[in-house]
C-alpha positions as CSV (number, residue, x, y, z in Angstrom):
1,M,6.0,15.9,8.0
2,N,3.9,16.1,4.9
3,S,1.3,13.8,6.3
4,F,1.1,15.9,9.5
5,W,0.7,19.2,7.5
6,N,-2.0,17.6,5.3
7,D,-3.8,16.5,8.4
8,L,-3.9,20.1,9.6
9,Y,-4.8,21.7,6.3
10,Y,-7.1,19.1,4.8
11,E,-9.2,21.5,2.7
12,D,-6.7,21.6,-0.1
13,I,-5.8,18.7,-2.5
14,H,-3.0,16.6,-1.2
15,F,-1.7,13.2,-2.2
16,R,-2.7,10.3,0.0
17,D,0.0,8.1,-1.5
18,N,2.0,8.1,-4.7
19,L,-1.0,7.1,-6.8
20,Q,-4.0,8.8,-5.0
21,F,-4.8,12.4,-4.3
22,E,-7.4,13.5,-1.8
23,L,-9.8,16.4,-1.3
24,E,-11.9,16.8,1.8
25,S,-15.0,19.0,1.9
26,D,-17.6,20.0,4.5
27,F,-21.4,20.5,3.8
28,A,-23.6,22.2,6.4
29,P,-27.4,22.5,6.2
30,I,-28.7,26.1,6.3
31,P,-31.9,26.8,8.2
32,N,-34.9,28.1,6.3
33,V,-33.6,27.3,2.9
34,E,-35.8,25.2,0.7
35,Q,-33.1,24.0,-1.7
36,N,-30.0,23.5,0.4
37,I,-27.7,22.5,-2.5
38,S,-23.9,22.7,-2.8
39,T,-22.0,21.6,-5.9
40,Q,-18.4,20.8,-6.7
41,E,-17.3,20.8,-10.3
42,F,-13.9,19.3,-11.3
43,Y,-12.2,20.1,-14.6
44,F,-9.2,17.8,-15.2
45,F,-6.8,19.0,-17.9
46,I,-4.8,16.0,-18.9
47,P,-1.8,16.2,-21.3
48,A,-2.5,14.6,-24.7
49,A,0.7,12.7,-24.4
50,L,-0.9,10.4,-21.9
51,Q,-3.5,9.3,-24.6
52,I,-6.5,9.7,-22.4
53,D,-9.8,10.1,-24.2
54,S,-13.4,8.6,-24.2
55,F,-12.1,5.5,-26.1
56,T,-9.2,4.7,-23.7
57,Y,-10.8,5.9,-20.5
58,S,-14.4,5.1,-19.9
59,K,-17.0,6.5,-17.5
60,E,-17.0,3.1,-15.7
61,Q,-13.2,3.3,-15.3
62,F,-13.5,6.8,-13.7
63,Y,-16.0,5.6,-11.1
64,K,-13.7,2.7,-10.3
65,D,-10.8,5.1,-9.8
66,R,-12.7,7.6,-7.6
67,T,-14.0,7.1,-4.1
68,N,-16.5,9.2,-2.2
69,L,-16.4,8.7,1.6
70,I,-19.2,10.5,3.4
71,R,-19.6,10.7,7.1
72,Y,-20.6,13.2,9.8
73,K,-18.3,16.1,10.3
74,T,-16.8,16.1,13.8
75,P,-18.6,18.5,16.1
76,E,-16.4,21.4,17.2
77,F,-15.7,21.8,20.9
78,S,-12.8,23.5,22.7
79,F,-11.2,21.7,25.6
80,H,-12.8,24.2,27.9
81,D,-16.2,23.3,26.5
82,L,-15.6,19.6,27.0
83,I,-14.9,20.0,30.8
84,N,-17.5,22.7,31.5
85,K,-19.9,20.9,33.9
86,T,-22.8,23.1,32.7
87,N,-22.3,22.2,29.1
88,Q,-24.8,19.3,28.5
89,Q,-23.6,19.0,24.8
90,S,-20.2,17.8,26.0
91,P,-19.9,14.0,25.6
92,L,-17.7,13.9,28.7
93,I,-20.3,15.6,30.9
94,R,-23.0,13.3,29.5
95,I,-20.9,10.2,30.3
96,D,-20.3,11.5,33.8
97,G,-24.0,11.9,34.3
98,M,-24.6,8.3,33.3
99,K,-22.0,6.7,35.6
100,T,-24.7,5.4,38.0
101,A,-27.3,4.5,35.4
102,C,-28.6,1.0,35.0
103,L,-26.7,-0.6,32.2
104,T,-29.4,-1.7,29.8
105,D,-28.6,-2.5,26.1
106,D,-29.8,0.9,25.1
107,T,-27.8,2.7,27.8
108,I,-24.6,0.8,26.8
109,R,-25.1,1.8,23.2
110,V,-25.5,5.5,24.2
111,I,-22.4,5.4,26.4
112,Q,-20.3,3.7,23.7
113,D,-21.5,6.3,21.1
114,E,-20.7,9.2,23.4
115,L,-17.2,7.8,24.2
116,K,-16.4,7.3,20.5
117,L,-17.8,10.8,19.7
118,L,-15.6,12.2,22.4
119,G,-12.5,10.6,20.9
120,N,-13.2,12.3,17.5
121,I,-13.9,15.6,19.1
122,V,-10.6,15.6,21.1
123,R,-8.7,14.8,17.9
124,S,-10.4,17.6,16.1
125,A,-9.7,20.0,19.0
126,L,-6.1,19.1,19.0
127,R,-5.9,19.6,15.2
128,M,-7.5,23.1,15.4
129,G,-5.4,24.1,18.4
130,V,-2.1,23.1,16.8
131,R,-3.2,24.7,13.5
132,A,-3.8,28.0,15.3
133,L,-0.4,27.8,17.0
134,L,1.3,27.2,13.7
135,Q,-0.4,30.1,12.1
136,R,1.0,32.3,14.9
137,L,4.4,30.8,14.2
138,E,4.2,31.6,10.5
139,T,3.1,35.2,11.2
140,G,5.8,35.8,13.8
141,D,3.3,36.4,16.6
142,S,5.0,37.6,19.7
143,N,2.4,35.8,21.9
144,L,3.2,32.4,20.5
145,Q,4.8,31.3,23.8
146,E,1.9,32.4,25.9
147,A,-0.6,30.8,23.5
148,T,1.3,27.5,23.6
149,V,1.4,27.4,27.4
150,A,-2.3,28.1,27.5
151,F,-3.0,25.3,25.1
152,C,-0.9,22.9,27.0
153,K,-2.8,23.8,30.2
154,D,-6.1,23.3,28.5
155,V,-5.1,19.8,27.2
156,T,-3.7,18.8,30.6
157,A,-6.9,20.0,32.4
158,F,-9.0,18.0,30.0
159,R,-6.8,14.9,30.4
160,E,-7.1,15.1,34.2
161,A,-10.9,15.5,34.0
162,F,-11.2,12.6,31.6
163,L,-9.2,10.3,33.8
164,D,-11.3,11.3,36.8
165,V,-14.5,10.5,35.0
166,Q,-13.0,7.2,33.8
167,E,-12.0,6.2,37.2
168,E,-15.4,6.9,38.7
169,C,-17.3,5.2,35.9
170,L,-15.2,2.0,35.9
171,I,-16.1,1.6,39.6
172,H,-19.7,1.1,38.5
173,W,-19.3,-0.4,35.1
174,A,-18.0,-3.7,33.8
175,G,-17.9,-5.4,30.4
176,D,-18.6,-3.4,27.2
177,P,-18.6,0.2,28.5
178,S,-15.4,-0.2,30.4
179,E,-13.7,-1.7,27.3
180,T,-14.8,1.2,25.2
181,F,-13.5,3.6,27.8
182,M,-10.1,2.0,27.6
183,Y,-10.0,2.0,23.8
184,V,-11.0,5.7,23.7
185,D,-8.5,6.5,26.5
186,E,-5.7,4.9,24.5
187,F,-6.8,6.7,21.3
188,I,-6.9,10.1,23.0
189,S,-3.4,9.5,24.5
190,S,-2.0,8.6,21.1
191,A,-3.7,11.7,19.5
192,I,-2.1,14.0,22.1
193,E,1.3,12.6,21.5
194,Y,0.9,12.8,17.7
195,Y,-0.2,16.4,17.5
196,F,2.2,17.7,20.1
197,T,5.2,15.8,18.5
198,G,4.3,17.3,15.1
199,Y,4.1,20.8,16.7
200,L,7.4,20.3,18.5
201,E,9.1,19.4,15.2
202,Y,7.9,22.6,13.6
203,I,8.9,24.7,16.6
204,R,12.4,23.3,16.6
205,A,12.8,23.6,12.8
206,S,11.9,27.3,13.1
207,K,14.9,27.9,15.3
208,L,13.1,30.6,17.4
209,E,14.9,32.1,20.3
210,N,13.8,31.5,23.9
211,I,11.7,28.5,23.3
212,N,13.3,26.2,25.9
213,D,10.4,26.6,28.3
214,I,7.7,25.6,25.8
215,D,9.9,22.9,24.3
216,Q,10.3,21.4,27.8
217,E,6.6,21.6,28.6
218,I,5.6,19.9,25.3
219,C,8.2,17.2,25.9
220,E,6.8,16.5,29.3
221,I,3.3,16.1,27.9
222,I,4.5,13.7,25.2
223,V,6.7,11.6,27.6
224,K,3.9,11.5,30.1
225,E,1.4,10.0,27.5
226,K,4.0,7.5,26.2
227,Q,4.7,6.3,29.8
228,Y,0.9,6.2,30.5
229,R,0.3,3.9,27.5
230,H,3.3,1.7,28.4
231,Q,1.9,1.3,31.9
232,H,-1.7,0.7,31.1
233,Y,-1.7,-0.7,27.6
234,H,1.7,-2.3,27.5
235,E,2.9,-0.2,24.5
236,P,6.7,-0.6,24.2
237,E,8.7,2.4,25.1
238,E,11.2,1.6,22.4
239,R,10.5,0.4,18.9
240,P,13.0,-2.5,18.1
241,D,14.6,-2.2,14.6
242,D,15.2,-6.0,14.5
243,D,11.6,-7.0,15.0
244,P,9.5,-6.4,11.8
245,G,6.4,-7.8,13.4
246,A,6.5,-5.4,16.4
247,R,7.1,-2.5,14.1
248,E,4.2,-3.5,11.8
249,K,1.9,-3.7,14.8
250,I,2.3,0.0,15.6
251,L,0.4,1.5,12.7
252,Y,-1.9,-1.5,12.4
253,H,-3.1,-1.1,16.0
254,K,-3.5,2.7,15.6
255,G,-5.5,2.1,12.5
256,L,-7.9,-0.3,14.3
257,L,-8.3,2.3,17.1
258,N,-9.0,5.0,14.6
259,K,-11.7,2.9,12.8
260,Y,-13.2,1.9,16.2
261,V,-13.6,5.6,17.3
262,L,-14.7,6.8,13.8
263,D,-17.7,4.5,14.0
264,A,-19.6,7.3,15.8
265,L,-19.4,9.4,12.7
266,M,-20.3,6.8,10.0
267,L,-23.5,7.0,7.9
268,N,-25.7,4.6,6.0
269,L,-25.2,5.1,2.3
270,E,-27.4,3.7,-0.5
271,R,-25.9,4.3,-4.0
272,T,-27.8,3.6,-7.2
273,S,-27.1,4.3,-10.9
274,W,-29.5,5.7,-13.4
275,V,-29.2,2.4,-15.3
276,E,-30.5,0.5,-12.2
277,R,-33.4,2.9,-11.8
278,Y,-34.4,3.6,-15.4
279,G,-32.4,1.2,-17.5
280,N,-35.3,-1.3,-18.0
281,L,-37.7,1.5,-18.8
282,A,-35.3,2.9,-21.5
283,A,-34.8,-0.6,-22.9
284,G,-38.5,-1.2,-23.0
285,L,-39.2,2.1,-24.6
286,A,-36.6,1.4,-27.3
287,A,-38.0,-2.1,-27.9
288,G,-41.6,-0.7,-28.1
289,I,-40.7,2.0,-30.7
290,A,-38.8,-0.5,-32.8
291,M,-41.7,-3.0,-32.6
292,L,-44.2,-0.4,-33.5
293,I,-42.2,0.5,-36.7
294,Y,-41.9,-3.2,-37.5
295,V,-45.7,-3.9,-37.2
296,L,-46.6,-0.8,-39.1
297,L,-44.3,-1.8,-42.0
298,I,-45.8,-5.3,-42.0
299,F,-49.3,-4.0,-41.9
300,L,-48.8,-1.6,-44.7
301,N,-47.2,-4.1,-47.0
302,V,-49.4,-7.2,-46.5
303,P,-52.1,-6.2,-49.0
304,N,-49.5,-5.6,-51.7
305,M,-47.4,-8.8,-51.2
306,G,-49.5,-11.4,-49.6
307,F,-48.6,-13.6,-46.6
308,N,-47.1,-16.5,-48.6
309,S,-45.2,-14.7,-51.2
310,L,-41.4,-14.8,-51.4
311,P,-41.1,-11.0,-51.6
312,F,-43.1,-10.8,-48.3
313,L,-40.8,-13.3,-46.6
314,L,-37.7,-11.4,-47.7
315,F,-39.3,-8.0,-46.7
316,T,-40.1,-9.4,-43.3
317,V,-36.5,-10.5,-42.7
318,V,-35.2,-7.1,-43.8
319,I,-37.6,-5.1,-41.5
320,Y,-36.9,-7.5,-38.6
321,V,-33.2,-6.7,-39.0
322,L,-34.1,-3.1,-39.2
323,K,-36.2,-3.3,-36.1
324,D,-33.3,-4.9,-34.2
325,R,-31.0,-2.1,-35.3
326,I,-33.5,0.6,-34.4
327,K,-33.9,-0.9,-30.9
328,D,-30.1,-0.9,-30.3
329,S,-29.6,2.5,-31.8
330,L,-32.4,4.0,-29.6
331,K,-30.9,2.3,-26.5
332,A,-27.5,3.8,-27.3
333,L,-29.1,7.2,-27.9
334,F,-30.8,7.1,-24.5
335,H,-27.6,6.2,-22.8
336,R,-25.7,9.0,-24.6
337,H,-28.2,11.7,-23.6
338,A,-29.1,10.3,-20.2
339,V,-26.4,12.6,-18.6
340,Q,-28.7,15.5,-19.6
341,W,-31.6,14.0,-17.7
342,F,-30.2,11.9,-14.9
343,S,-27.1,11.8,-12.8
344,D,-24.8,8.8,-13.2
345,Y,-25.1,7.8,-9.6
346,T,-27.4,9.0,-6.8
347,T,-26.4,8.3,-3.1
348,Q,-29.0,8.5,-0.4
349,V,-27.3,9.7,2.8
350,R,-29.0,8.4,5.9
351,S,-28.2,8.3,9.6
352,S,-26.3,5.3,10.9
353,N,-29.5,3.5,11.9
354,G,-31.0,4.3,8.5
355,E,-34.1,6.1,10.0
356,K,-33.3,9.7,9.0
357,V,-32.6,10.9,5.4
358,L,-29.8,13.6,5.8
359,G,-29.2,14.3,2.1
360,K,-28.6,13.1,-1.4
361,L,-25.4,13.1,-3.5
362,K,-25.6,13.2,-7.3
363,E,-22.6,12.5,-9.5
364,I,-22.0,13.2,-13.2
365,F,-18.9,12.4,-15.3
366,S,-18.1,13.2,-19.0
367,F,-15.4,14.2,-21.4
368,V,-15.8,17.8,-22.7
369,S,-14.3,19.5,-25.7
370,E,-12.1,22.5,-25.0
371,D,-14.7,24.8,-26.6
372,A,-17.3,23.5,-24.2
373,V,-15.2,24.5,-21.1
374,P,-16.8,27.5,-19.4
375,E,-15.1,30.8,-20.0
376,D,-14.1,31.4,-16.4
377,I,-12.5,28.0,-16.1
378,R,-10.7,28.4,-19.5
379,H,-9.4,31.8,-18.4
380,I,-7.9,30.4,-15.2
381,R,-6.4,27.5,-17.1
382,E,-4.8,29.7,-19.7
383,T,-3.6,32.6,-17.4
384,V,-3.0,31.1,-13.9
385,F,-1.5,27.8,-15.0
386,N,1.1,29.5,-17.2
387,T,4.2,27.6,-18.4
388,D,7.6,28.6,-19.6
389,V,6.4,28.3,-23.2
390,R,3.7,31.0,-22.8
391,F,2.1,31.1,-26.3
392,F,2.2,27.4,-26.9
393,K,-1.3,25.9,-27.0
394,R,-1.0,22.8,-24.9
395,P,-2.8,19.7,-26.5
396,E,-5.0,18.4,-23.7
397,K,-8.0,16.3,-23.0
398,V,-10.5,17.6,-20.5
399,F,-12.9,15.5,-18.4
400,Y,-15.6,16.9,-16.1
401,Y,-16.9,15.6,-12.8
402,K,-19.7,17.1,-10.8
403,K,-20.9,16.4,-7.3
404,E,-24.2,17.9,-6.1
405,M,-25.0,17.5,-2.5
406,E,-28.6,18.3,-1.4
407,L,-29.1,18.5,2.4
408,K,-32.2,18.2,4.4
409,T,-32.9,21.2,6.7
410,G,-35.3,19.8,9.3
411,E,-35.2,21.5,12.7
412,E,-34.2,18.3,14.4
413,I,-31.2,17.9,12.1
414,I,-30.0,21.5,12.5
415,R,-30.1,21.4,16.3
416,S,-28.3,18.0,16.7
417,R,-24.6,17.9,17.4
418,R,-23.9,15.8,14.3
419,H,-25.6,17.6,11.4
420,K,-22.8,18.7,9.1
421,L,-21.5,16.2,6.5
422,H,-17.8,15.5,5.7
423,N,-16.9,14.2,2.2
424,V,-13.5,12.7,1.3
425,F,-12.9,12.5,-2.4
426,L,-10.1,10.1,-3.5
427,F,-8.9,9.6,-7.0
428,N,-6.4,7.0,-8.3
429,I,-4.4,8.2,-11.2
430,H,-2.8,4.8,-12.0
431,P,-4.8,4.1,-15.2
432,I,-3.9,7.6,-16.5
433,L,-0.2,6.8,-16.2
434,E,-0.2,3.6,-18.4
435,K,1.0,5.4,-21.5
436,A,3.5,7.7,-19.6
437,S,7.2,7.6,-20.5
438,N,9.9,6.4,-18.2
439,P,10.4,8.6,-15.2
440,F,14.0,9.5,-16.2
441,E,15.7,10.2,-19.5
442,S,19.4,10.6,-20.4
443,Y,20.5,14.0,-21.6
444,L,23.9,14.9,-23.1
445,N,25.4,18.2,-22.1
446,L,28.7,19.9,-23.2
447,D,30.6,21.5,-20.4
448,S,31.5,25.0,-21.5
449,D,34.8,25.0,-19.4
450,T,36.2,21.6,-20.0
451,M,34.5,20.9,-23.4
452,E,33.7,17.5,-22.2
453,I,30.4,15.8,-22.8
454,R,28.6,14.9,-19.7
455,Q,25.6,12.6,-19.5
456,E,22.9,13.7,-17.1
457,V,19.8,11.8,-16.0
458,L,16.8,14.2,-15.9
459,P,13.3,13.6,-14.6
460,K,10.4,13.3,-17.1
461,V,7.2,14.7,-15.6
462,Y,3.7,15.7,-16.7
463,H,1.4,18.4,-15.3
464,L,-2.1,17.3,-14.5
465,N,-4.0,20.6,-13.9
466,I,-7.3,20.7,-11.9
467,V,-9.7,23.5,-11.5
468,I,-12.4,23.1,-8.9
469,K,-15.5,25.3,-8.9
470,N,-17.5,25.3,-5.6
471,T,-21.0,26.7,-5.4
472,Y,-22.5,26.9,-1.9
473,S,-26.0,28.0,-0.8
474,I,-25.8,31.0,1.6
475,S,-29.5,31.8,1.7
476,S,-32.7,31.2,-0.4
477,L,-31.5,33.9,-2.8
478,K,-27.7,34.0,-2.5
479,K,-25.0,31.6,-3.5
480,K,-21.2,31.7,-3.0
481,I,-18.9,30.7,-5.7
482,T,-15.2,29.9,-5.1
483,L,-12.5,28.6,-7.5
484,K,-9.5,26.6,-6.5
485,K,-6.6,25.6,-8.7
486,F,-4.2,22.8,-8.3
487,R,-1.4,21.2,-10.3
488,L,-0.3,17.6,-9.9
489,I,3.3,17.0,-10.9
490,I,3.3,13.3,-12.0
491,D,5.6,10.8,-13.6
492,K,5.3,7.1,-14.5
493,T,5.6,6.1,-10.9
494,G,2.9,8.4,-9.6
495,I,2.5,11.8,-7.9
496,K,5.6,13.6,-7.1
497,R,4.0,16.7,-5.5
498,V,0.9,18.9,-5.5
499,E,1.0,22.6,-6.1
500,T,-1.7,25.1,-5.1
501,V,-2.0,28.0,-7.5
502,D,-3.5,31.3,-6.5
503,V,-5.4,33.5,-8.9
């Protein structure tokens, strides 16, 4: 159930697997704002016992361990919006309007794009609907049953409308559009089963009274979708325990469907480092300065020594070595201070066809001393992330990672259905754990009653604390700043759990 909960509440850090944690963020362009810039700053407080510092953990290693996935954010529609015949923004209504169109290559691409977009929108609508119901459940809302019944009716009405449009379209279409329709149809059916099954699990676990009616209605929807896929797509009704191949195929096939549908939200990304853009210029500048010093020293000393004298030859060798050292030192100096002038990486975010520039992502990474940590971040680290040893100054190393997203705000971009960007940040902690101790240690304990010594095996964990500072543009003059705090409980084998800490 953790994966289901993380899917519903993706704004907080959660672990993707035992070695990777994940944070998802949305970026939306604001009209009439010249500099539409949003930043995320990560402060990682790493226990000194893990022996992570600038010598054991390089900038290059960090960028190998982190992944930034950027795509369009799924447009938000309710199920009522999707089947409203007057809503020309609905992909379902647009597809219905093209059912008799001549199938040119361009028309086929548009139909496929609308179908894939519809699949993503339906999944998002299911997620939002189930999240709203679970919030009612958590607050003890007396209208939970009515809200659940209404949501079931909306989903059923959409499903019927979708199948009607599909039936009419497949009469006129053959080939690529019809195949896309079937893939999206199977994807939607699986999504309905997934979210309704997860919701049913929470409903039953809550042990509420008088839920038999909604329990039965949810079960009917789930069973109906399972039978539908069995009939139309030959999905087995039972999953055999003795057939590993058949069981492996379940998630593999769902993963392929997910990637197929997600294609409608993918973007064209071009990432470059400052070294690629300015590295040759920096190297040339360093070589030029070193050569200038070399020539000046030669020029100034030729009259005193002569070209053919032994002292001149020895002097030339010495200043040549000096020139070489000056060049390398200047290159190293440029690299050390480049973070003050350039970002480590710059990613141009373009539309899927590469024609429109939607934004630009800049990334910076560095180790920082504890004294250089901003006061507001240090205050949260010391007061919110308290431990049972309150006055002990924890020896830690801190590294800093900044993402700056600058969005274009053209009128055409703002008005399109797909204009917000969705960023998935993944970080692999495996290299950080290389120096960690074994995940369990033996501990001797004297029983006060029997006076016998018992040996216990206790878990050995570390706390990796993370403070995230988000700065969003609200208008041309205003910015919104939010702080989020998380703690990763980790051991030698990976992430055990993630805790969210409130201020």
